[in-house]
N, C-alpha and C positions, 0 to 999 in steps of 0.2 A: 563531486556529486555522483551518486550512484546511478546505475542504469534505471533502477526502479524510480528514483526521484525524478529523473529526466522524463520517464514515461508519465508519471503522475502530473508533473508540471505541464507537459505537452497536452495532457488530457483536461487541463483546466484547474488542477489542484495546486494553485500557486502558493497557497499558505502552508503547504507541506515543507517542513525544513529537514526532516529525517524520517526514515521508516525503519530504523534499526532498534526500536524499542520492544516492548513486550507484545507477543502475538495476540493476546486477548484484547489489548487496546486497539491493535490494527483491525481486528475482526469487528470490534464495536464500531469503529469509524466507517469501515466499508459497509457494514450492515445499514448504518444510518444513511450512507450514500446510495444504497440500493444496488451495490455491485458485489455481492458476497462471493459469487463465482470467481471474480477477478481477485478478490482478497485471498481466497483459498488457493488459487494458482500461484499468487505471489508468495504465500507462506511456504508452499512446497518448493518453489524455485529457490528460496533463500537458503535451504539446507544443502550446502555443497560439500 
């Protein structure tokens, strides 16, 4: 399990199985959840 998955699960997103898909899908999910700033930070952090 990735660090991001751990963060999401601990934040209550227990239905998240992976966050390694397409960025636009992530952003759509996080916009729906109302935490776009968090999504933006995650997307930037993933590019290593």
